Structure formats: structure tokens, C-alpha cells
N, C-alpha and C positions, 0 to 999 in steps of 0.2 A: 801646685802651680805657684810660681814666683812672679810678681809683677811690681813695677814701679808706679806709684800713685801720687796725685797732686792733693792739695789741701781739700778740694771739694770731694774728691773720691774718698779721702781718708774719713771724712765725716760720714759718708755713706757706709763705709766698712764698720765704723764704730756704732752706728745706730742699728746694725743688723745683729742683734744679740742672739738670734737663733743659730748663727754661724760662728759665734764667738769662740766656742771651744775648739773649732777647727781652724782658727786663724791666729797667725803670729804677725804682729806689726813691728818692724825694725825701724827705730828712729835714732839716728846717730849724729845728728847735727847739734844736739844740745838745746833745741828749741821745739816748740809746737806751734802750729798755725792757729790764728785766732778763730778759725772756723770750728775748732774742737776744744780749745783751752784758752782761758783768759779770765780777767777779773769779772766775777759774776757768772762764769761758765766753767765750773770745775767738776761737774758730776758726770759728764758723758763718758770720759775714759774710765773713771772708777766703776760706773755701771757696767761698761763693757767687760772690764776685767772680772768683776763679780759674776758675770754670766759665763766666764770660762776663757776669756781672751788673754793672750800672753803678749806683753809689751817688752821688747828688747831695747835697751837704752844705752847710749854712750854720749859723752860730751858734758856740758854744764849740768848742774844739779837737776834731777828730773822735775819738770814742772816749774822751774824757776823763771823761765822766759817764755813769753808769747809773742809771735811776730805776725805782722800783716805783710802783704805783698810788697817787695822792695828790698833794698840792700840791708844787711845786718849792721854794718858799721857806718858811722857818719863820714861824710865826704872828707877825704884827706886825713882820716884818723885810722890808726891801727888798733885802737883799744876802746874808743868811745862808741856806744851803740847809737844807731840811727833812731829817729823819732818813731819809726814804726815798730820798734822793739819795746815791749812792756814787761816790767818786773811784776810777776803775779804773786809769788809766795816763796819765802825762803824754805819753808817746809816742803812745798810742792806735792809730788805724788807719793812721797814716802812718809811713814809714821815719824812723828817728832823724835822718838827715841832712836831711830835709825839715823836720821839726818840731824844729829844733835848739834853739830858744828858746821854751819854753812861756810865752808872754807873758801879761800881764794884759789886761783888756778896755779898750783904748785908743780903738778906733773912729776912727782917723784916715783921711785921704784921701791917696793917694800922688800924687806930683807929675808923673809922666810915663807915657805910654801905651806898652805893649809892642807888638811887631809884630802879634800876633794880635788884641790888643785894638783896635788902630787899624783894621786892614783889615776886621774884622767889625763895626765900629761898636758895640762892647760898651759898657755903661753902668754896670755895678756899680762902686762907688768905695770901699766900706768896707774897712778892714783893722783887725781887732781883735788879730791876732797875725801874726807874719811867717812866710812860707813861703820857705825858702831856694831861690834859683834854682839854685845849685850842686847842692843835694840833689835837686831836681826833675830836673835833667839827668842826675845819677848814676843815678836810678831810671828813666831813659828816658821821662820824662814830658814834659808840655807846659806851658810858661809862658804863660798865657793872659791875664793881667791887666795892671794897671799895675805899674810898677817904681819902686824908689827907689835912692838912692846906696849903700845898704847891701846891694844886690843881693838884695832880697826882692820878693815879689809878693803880690797878694791873690786871684788866681784861678789854679788849677792843676789839671791832670789827672794823676794818678799811677796808672799801670797796675798791675794785679795779675793775673797769669795772662792769661786771655782777656778780662778786664773791668778794672774799676778804680774809682777814686773821683774825682769832680769836686768840688773844694773851693772854696767862696766864703768867704774867711777873715774873716767879720764877721757883722754883723746881717742878718737876713732882710728886705731891702727888696723886697717882693713883686713890684712891677712890674718893677724892674731885673733881679732874679734870674730871674723867669719868662721875660722876653724874651731874656736872654742864654743861658739854658739851652736854649731852643728853637732859637736860632741854632746853638749848638754841636752839638746832637743832630741836627738836620735837615741840617746841612752836613757831617755825618760827620767833623767835625774830630777827634773823639776816636779815630778809626781811625788817626790819624797819629802814634801813640805811637812812640817811638824817639828816638834822638839826632837833633835837627833840624839841618839846614843851610839857609842862605838866602843869596840874593844879590839885590842891588838893581840894576836895569839900566834904561836908557832906550833901548836898542838892541835889534834883533831877536834878537841872539845873546848868550849869557852862559855862562860855565863855572861849574859847581857841583860841588864835591867833597863826596861823602857818605861818612861813616864807617859801616862795616858790621862785623858780627861773623860768626863761623862759624855762628851760629844764625839769621842773617837769611834770611827766606824771600821777601821782596818789598821793593821800593823804590817809594815813591809820590812823585809830583810834583804840587804844587798851585801854580798860577800865580795871583797875586793882583794886583789893582789898588788904588791908594789912592783911586780914585773910588768913593764910597759907593754909587753906583747900579749898579756892576758889579764887586762884590768877587770873585766866583767866575768866573774866565775859563776855566780848564782844570784838569782833574784826571785823572791817569792812573797806573796801577800797572804795574809790570814784575815778573815772577817773577825771583827772584834765587837763584842757587846758588853757594856759595863755591867758588872754584877749588881 
């Protein structure tokens, strides 16, 4: 079921941790209402994601701005926030290593497609602020977007407990964002959180070395083709127990 909710209803959704693993919240305005996020109130969303919730985000840096009811911009201004908009944290909802440079709104397009971006035929191209690939890997997340020579990307999934946040690091381009989100959710790509390993082969056999920790409980394999008509060839999970 898909529904549009207001700030009051959003708080009700986020406090229902029993349903978190079955719930996806899409927030693409770049802000969060002060009913769930603000100075002195920054744990509700984290707790909900830890319980299994997935937050899909676009716009300004995740968690940077909190808003009360009213206009976003000051009267007569195209760039100055109104008094009901509060800056909460430059780090926001992302680990510091991921959001290492709280950049301005540049809205550029990156030059090269990452692996997931290519094989899934994703289309979102905006980047208003950089997401560090090294930071994403450190958080056991997924680099899903395009990449640049400075080792940043514009789409990433950062896990938090049993859930996490899917970030589109720029403006809400509705058609691209909607189509890409559907592919990532329906294909269960976000279940593949962890340190990824990959190998490219044109032969029936290939050796893949996977890094695991003593907390690893399963290892998943996804075989992909660069043929856009048959991206998903095979997916299998194995239980894993550290020796």
C-alpha cells in the first residue's frame, strides 16, 4: 500500500517499530518535520531504521534541515530560509565518513557509471553534494550511483541496524528517482549490504574472495549480466558461521 502522509502521521509511522521492516518512507523535499527530527530529537529515525525501516532520501543533505509548519523560504527571497527552518546537523543522518564534505548545492552530473548503476540501468544523474565511496564501504553500504575521479558517488545505501537509508544526493527528478527506487527495492539490492566483492569473467568459472567478519551470518551471491535485457541471472544465499 502506498499513501501520502503528513508530519503527524509520519511520527506515528516511525514509532511503530514492529512494522518497520515492512515500511519504506520516501522523503524527497530535503527536509524533515520537527515532529520527528530537530535539535535534541535525533534518535527517532535512527531507532526506526535500526528496527528494519528503509528511508529513501533526495534533496539537501539527509538530516541537515528541520522544518515547522509554514513556508521554506523567507518572504521575497529565493535562497534565504524562513525562520521556521532550522539547521540541525551537517552530519545529519549519515556517518561522518560518508558525509565528509557538507557541500553546497552544485547539482552536477558525474562522468562515469558504477557497477550497480550500469547493470541495473539506473538513470538518476544529479549530484548536489558528494558521498564518499570510502566512507560508504566503511559503513558496509552499497555504492549504487555514478562515480567521479574524487571517489564520490551520487546514489548510496547506508545500512543502520536491520534497515538503512537510500540516498539520492541531489534534486528530486521524479521520473528517474521513482524508476530507480523501484528497481532497487524490487530487486532486493538493498539486502546486499556488507563489504561487496566482485569479479568480471567471460568464462564459466571464476574465483571470488569475500571478506567476512565474526558477526557475518550469511553470504550472498548475485550474478549479473551487462545485457540490459537479462540483468538478474542468479541470486543465492548461504548461511555462514565463523570458524
